[in-house]
N, C-alpha and C positions, 0 to 999 in steps of 0.2 A: 399482660397488664401494663397500663401506662403509668409511669411514676408521677408523683405530684409535681416534680420539677418540669417534666415534659408537658403536663397539663397546663401549668402556669404559662409556659411559653407558647402554647397552641390553644388559646382560648376561643378564637373566633370561629363562628360557624357561618358559612355561606348558605343561607336557607333556601336558595333557588338558583340553580345553574343548569343549563342545557348542555350537559357534557356529551350527549350523543350528536351534537351538531357536526356536520361535515367540515366545518371550519377548524376543527381540532384533529382532523384525520392525520394519523401518523405522528402527532405531537402530544397526545393526551397524557402520556406518562410524564413528559417533561412539564406540562402545565400543572399536573397534580403535585409534582415535586416542588415547583415554584410556590404553589399555594402553601405547602407545608413550611417551606422556608420563610414565607411571609407571616406565619403564625396562625394559619387556618387549620383547625383540628378536625373539622368535619364539613361535609358538603351534602346537601340534599339535591340529588340529580333528578331532573324532571322527566317523567315518562309520558310524553305526548307524541314525540317524533313528528313525522309529517302526516300523521293520521293514525287511526286505530291499528293498522297493520304493523306499526312500529312502537306500540305502547311498551313492549317488553325490553326495548333497548336500554333503558336506564337500569333495569334490574340486571341485565347482562353485563353492563359496565361494573356494577357493584360486585358481582361475582368474579369478574375478571381480575379486579384489583384488591379483593378483600384480604389476600395474604401478603399484600405489599404495603399495609398501613402501619400505624404506630407500633414500634417494636422490631420492625424489619430494618436493620441498620444499613443494609445495602441499598434500599430504595424506599425511604420513608415517604409516606403520602397521608393525606387526611383520611379519616374514616368516611366511608360513603354509605348513604342511605338513598332509597329510591322512592319515587311516586309513580302513579299511573293514572291516566285520565284521558278524556276526549276533549280536545280544545274546542272553543266555540266555533271556529271556522270549519271544523271537521264534523260537526254534529249531524250533518246530512248523511254521513257515513255510519252513523251509530245504529246499526241494525241489531237484532237480538244476539247474533254471534259476537259482535263487538262488545256488547254489554256483558255477555257471559265471560268473555276474555278479561274484561276489566275486573269482574268479580273474582276470577281466579287469581289474577295478579295481586289483588289486595289481600289475598289469603297468604301470600308469601311473607316470611318474617322480615326480609329486607325492605319491603314496600310499606312504608310507614304512613303514607298520605295518599289521598285521592286528589289528583290535580295535574296541571292547573285546569280548572273548570270554571264556568260562569257565562258571562255575556260580553259580546263585543259588537257595538253599534258603529264603530269607527270605520272598519273595513267592510267591503262588500263580500261577505262570506255566506254562511248558512242563513236562511230566513230567521227573523227574530223569534217567531213562534216555534220553529224547530229547535233553536238554541234553548229556549225556555223549557221545552218538553224534555230534552235530553239532560239539561241541568238538573231538573227534578229527579229524573231516573238515576242519575249518578249520585245525587245526594242520598237517595234511598239505598243504593248499593253500598255506599260508604258507611251509612248509619248501621246497616246490618253487620258490617265488618268492623265497626267501631274505629274507623280511621278518620282523623281530622282531614279537612278539605282545604285546598289551596285555591283562592279565588282570583280569577282574572276578570277585571271590569274595566272596559275602555269605552267611554262615551264618545259620541260625535261631538265635535267642538261646539261649545256653547249650549249643549243640550244635556239636561240631567236625567233624561228618560232611562238611560242604561243603569245608572246608579239606583234610581227609584225602583226599577223592575228587579234588579239584583237583590237589593236589600229587602224588598217585599217578599220575594221568593225565599230568601234565607230565613226571614222571620217566621214564615209559615211552615217551611219544610225542614229547617235545620236547627234553628234556635232551641226548640223543645228537646232536642237530643242531648244537649249539654256537652257535646263532644268538642266543639270549638274548631278553630282553624286559623288560617292566615290570609289576610288581605295582601296579596303579593304585589310588589312594585306599586305601592300605594300612590295614587295621584289625585285623590278626591279632596273634599274640604273637611272641616272639623265635624260638621253634622254627620257626614258619611262615616267618619272614623268612630264617632260616638255611638251611633246606632249599631255598628258592627261590634264594638267592644262590649256593648250590653249583651250581645249574644255569645260572648266568650272568645272573640277573635283577637289575634295579635296583629299588629300593624307593621309591615315590613317595608323598609325603605331601601331603594336601589341607588345606582350611581347618579340618577337625575337629581337627587337631593343636593348634589354638589354643584349643579350648574348655576351660572350667574343669574339667570332669569327665574330661578326656582324659589324665590323668596316666599311666595304664598305657601309652598309645600313645606319650607323650613318653619314657617309660622305654625303650621299644624303639628309638625314634629315636636316643637317645643312643648306643646300642650299634652302630648300623649304620655301617660304615666310610664315610668321606667319599667314596670312589670308587664307592659304590653308591647315592648319594642323588639323588633328583629332587624337584621341587616341582610342584604343579599346583593348579588351582582346581576342576576338575569343574564349571565354570560351565555353566549358571546355578544350580547347586546348591551347598550347603555353603559359603556365604559365611563367611569367617573373622571372628574378632573384629577390629575392633569393629563390623563390618557384619553380624553374624549376623542371619538372618531376612530379609535383603534379597535381591534378585536378584543373584547373584554375577556377576562379570565378570573377564576375564583380568588386568586391572591390579592386582587385589587379591591376586594371587599373592605380591606383595611382603610382605604381612603374614605369610603362612605361611613364606616364606623367612627373615624376620626372627626368627620364633619358633625355627626350626630353627638359625639362626646362634647365637642366644642359648644354646640347649641345648649347642651344640658349642664355645662360647667363641670364636666368630669374629665378624667384622663382617658386616653384611648384604652388602657388596660381595664379600667373600671367598666367602660362601655362593653368591651369584649366579654367580660365576666357576666354582666347583666344580661346581655342578649343570648349568651350561651345557656345560662340558667333558664331563661324563658323558653328557649327551644326544647331543652330537656324536659321541662315541666309539661309543656303541651303534649309531647310525644311519649311521656312517661318513661324517659330514658334515664339511666344512671351513667356516670362518667365513663364507665368501662363497657357499656353495652354497645 
């Protein structure tokens, strides 16, 4: 059991990190220890890998380090949770075996979310119609398992089609479930955030919130209600200022949380407490689960 004093010192949750990245090979234990030292109490490690064949890697990381979390004085680390999903770029690989594998992973207690899933019209990956079809199938699987979903939505520059398609599909196939989810690494406008929040989504901000040219994103963040906010790293990507350009890691979520706190006129500790409570509420967690 984690004491109240320990909990007060480790309030932050990194709601989205790719701990299975090869960029952490041989260093993950040290990365997790640094996160704990920085005040991160939990991390949601994302199970998309490089495709469906690696969806289980996040779960394996959770199990590898589950006995080295809070309470282990020799090697303290954040609590780890996992997700599983098929990334938009890999949806052409989503055959029935891959979808059955996803269903099985979502049945595991450590796997608390389905994702990241959604649409990506920025890169040349799977055809858009394939992305949509597999997005719907994954929502159906997640709904049956009562797992919140983590949404990836990246439009082509200057084109809102990706957001419109994603939000329309969510409204039809997810909103009625009442399960909710997270708009991961949010980069849309206020209308997009508002439509998602009406469906029970939380809005998660990553390191790009701290970038000098991200004022439009900060303008949106100011308007998001406190009970809908999360913070993340998307590590190893999108390192926040002042570490921009380096390999990101979960401990640096504190920089994004501080920026968000400043925007809201709060202390960093207050923002950590708020975003952690939001995470726990979405996933129906208690502090010691």
